[in-house]
C-alpha positions as CSV (number, residue, x, y, z in Angstrom):
1,M,123.0,97.0,95.3
2,N,120.1,97.1,92.9
3,I,117.4,94.4,92.7
4,L,115.4,94.1,89.6
5,S,112.5,91.8,88.9
6,I,111.2,91.1,85.5
7,L,107.6,89.9,85.6
8,G,105.1,89.0,82.9
9,R,102.6,86.5,81.6
10,P,104.0,83.2,80.1
11,G,105.3,84.1,76.6
12,A,106.0,87.8,77.5
13,G,109.7,87.3,76.7
14,K,111.0,87.7,80.3
15,G,114.0,85.4,79.8
16,T,115.0,87.2,76.6
17,Q,114.8,90.6,78.3
18,V,116.7,89.3,81.3
19,K,119.5,88.1,79.0
20,L,119.6,91.4,77.1
21,L,119.7,93.3,80.4
22,Q,122.3,91.1,81.9
23,E,124.6,91.7,78.9
24,K,124.0,95.5,79.0
25,I,124.0,96.2,82.8
26,G,125.9,93.3,84.3
27,F,123.4,92.3,87.0
28,I,123.7,88.7,88.3
29,P,120.7,86.7,87.0
30,I,118.5,84.6,89.2
31,N,116.6,82.1,87.0
32,T,114.6,80.0,89.5
33,G,113.5,77.4,86.9
34,Q,117.0,76.8,85.7
35,M,118.3,76.6,89.3
36,L,115.6,74.1,90.2
37,R,116.4,71.9,87.2
38,E,120.1,71.9,88.1
39,R,119.4,71.2,91.7
40,A,117.1,68.3,90.7
41,K,120.0,66.6,89.0
42,Q,121.8,66.0,92.4
43,N,121.2,62.5,93.7
44,D,120.3,63.4,97.3
45,V,116.9,63.6,99.0
46,L,116.1,67.1,97.9
47,G,117.3,66.5,94.4
48,V,115.1,63.4,94.0
49,K,112.1,65.2,95.5
50,L,112.6,68.2,93.2
51,A,112.9,66.0,90.2
52,R,109.6,64.4,91.0
53,I,108.0,67.8,91.6
54,L,109.3,69.2,88.3
55,E,108.3,66.0,86.3
56,N,104.7,66.3,87.6
57,G,104.5,70.1,87.0
58,L,103.9,70.8,90.7
59,L,105.0,73.8,92.6
60,V,108.2,73.9,94.6
61,P,107.7,75.1,98.1
62,T,108.9,78.7,98.6
63,P,111.4,77.9,101.4
64,V,113.2,75.6,98.9
65,V,113.2,78.4,96.3
66,F,114.6,80.9,98.8
67,S,117.4,78.4,99.8
68,L,118.5,78.6,96.2
69,W,118.2,82.4,95.9
70,M,120.0,83.3,99.1
71,P,123.5,82.1,98.2
72,I,123.4,84.1,95.0
73,M,122.1,87.2,96.8
74,E,124.7,86.8,99.5
75,H,127.4,86.5,96.8
76,A,126.1,89.6,95.0
77,Y,126.0,91.6,98.2
78,E,129.5,90.5,99.4
79,S,131.1,91.0,96.0
80,E,129.6,94.5,95.7
81,S,127.9,93.5,92.5
82,R,125.8,96.2,90.7
83,G,122.8,94.1,91.3
84,V,120.7,91.0,90.8
85,I,117.9,90.4,88.3
86,F,115.1,88.0,89.0
87,D,113.7,86.2,85.9
88,G,110.0,85.9,86.6
89,N,110.0,86.1,90.3
90,P,108.5,86.7,92.8
91,R,105.5,84.7,91.6
92,K,103.5,84.8,94.8
93,F,102.5,87.7,97.0
94,Y,104.1,86.1,100.1
95,E,107.3,85.6,98.1
96,A,107.3,89.3,97.5
97,K,106.8,90.0,101.2
98,M,109.6,87.5,102.2
99,L,111.9,89.1,99.7
100,E,111.2,92.5,101.2
101,E,112.2,91.1,104.6
102,V,115.5,89.9,103.1
103,F,116.0,93.3,101.5
104,D,115.4,95.0,104.9
105,M,117.9,92.6,106.6
106,Y,120.6,93.6,104.1
107,E,119.5,97.2,104.2
108,L,118.7,97.1,100.4
109,S,116.2,99.6,99.4
110,H,116.8,100.0,95.7
111,F,114.3,97.7,94.1
112,R,112.3,97.9,90.9
113,A,109.9,95.5,89.2
114,C,109.4,95.6,85.4
115,Y,106.2,94.2,84.2
116,I,106.2,93.2,80.5
117,D,102.5,93.5,79.8
118,I,101.0,91.3,77.0
119,T,97.4,90.3,76.5
120,E,96.4,86.7,77.2
121,E,95.7,86.3,73.5
122,V,99.2,87.3,72.6
123,A,100.6,85.0,75.3
124,K,98.6,82.0,74.0
125,N,99.8,82.7,70.4
126,R,103.4,83.0,71.4
127,L,103.3,79.9,73.5
128,R,101.7,77.9,70.7
129,E,104.3,79.2,68.2
130,R,107.3,78.3,70.3
131,G,106.1,74.7,70.4
132,R,107.6,73.5,73.7
133,T,106.3,70.1,74.9
134,D,104.9,71.8,78.1
135,D,102.9,74.3,76.0
136,T,99.7,72.2,75.4
137,A,96.4,74.1,75.4
138,R,95.5,72.9,78.8
139,E,98.9,73.7,80.3
140,I,98.9,77.2,78.7
141,E,95.5,77.9,80.2
142,S,96.7,76.6,83.6
143,R,99.7,78.8,83.5
144,L,97.6,81.9,82.6
145,S,95.2,81.1,85.3
146,W,98.1,80.8,87.8
147,F,99.3,84.2,86.6
148,R,96.0,85.9,87.2
149,T,95.6,84.3,90.7
150,E,99.1,84.5,92.0
151,V,101.3,87.0,90.0
152,E,98.8,89.8,89.4
153,P,98.6,90.6,93.2
154,V,102.4,90.9,93.2
155,I,102.2,93.4,90.3
156,K,99.5,95.3,92.0
157,H,101.5,95.4,95.2
158,Y,104.6,96.8,93.4
159,E,102.4,99.3,91.6
160,E,100.9,100.6,94.9
161,K,104.5,100.9,96.3
162,G,105.6,103.0,93.3
163,A,108.2,100.3,92.4
164,L,106.7,99.1,89.1
165,L,107.6,99.9,85.5
166,R,104.9,98.7,83.1
167,V,106.1,98.1,79.5
168,D,104.0,97.2,76.5
169,G,105.3,93.8,75.6
170,N,103.1,93.4,72.5
171,R,105.9,94.7,70.3
172,S,109.3,93.6,69.0
173,I,112.0,92.4,71.4
174,L,114.2,95.5,70.7
175,E,111.3,97.9,71.2
176,V,110.5,96.3,74.5
177,H,114.1,96.4,75.5
178,D,114.5,100.0,74.6
179,D,111.4,100.9,76.7
180,I,112.8,99.0,79.6
181,M,116.2,100.7,79.4
182,Q,114.5,104.1,79.1
183,G,112.1,103.4,82.0
184,L,115.0,102.1,84.2
185,Q,117.4,105.0,83.5
186,D,117.1,106.6,86.9
187,F,117.1,103.3,88.7
188,L,120.3,102.2,86.9
189,Q,122.1,105.4,88.0
190,H,122.2,104.0,91.5
191,D,125.4,102.0,92.2
192,S,125.9,101.9,96.0
193,H,125.2,99.2,98.5
């Protein structure tokens, strides 16, 4: 089974590329934000706590995130899916290390991270243009700061392991997608568990 992670600054177009890749290669998507929002709708202790965390823009503890990821990974593994694709995760160095432990447990060695590289200025412009309510100037700067502090070490880690594909994201959606497909060509040839 293949494991692909799409990483990038806020506004890099990760979700768009995940959707395009899912349609083209059939990997099962893992969209943590969407999963957390869905889980927060359940009227139990965890759902209520998650709703409060999400309302206040706080970080969900990694073990909770993993509790949502694991059933999807288990299903993908048992159903002999071609793979899973993480939309924007892992977002912390220790999440990357924990995922590697999970991959080891399942004897999964076919992993690749794709970093859609955009400048901070492009990120700010794209976020302002899309006009979401959580894209205030202060929130944008906070998210970019978070990326520098938490996600960049993950990218460096994957680069050092030789598991990173870096793509110039300062171009059109289709140009970025073509570069990703070209860069992942050898990776996508792998179909075994």
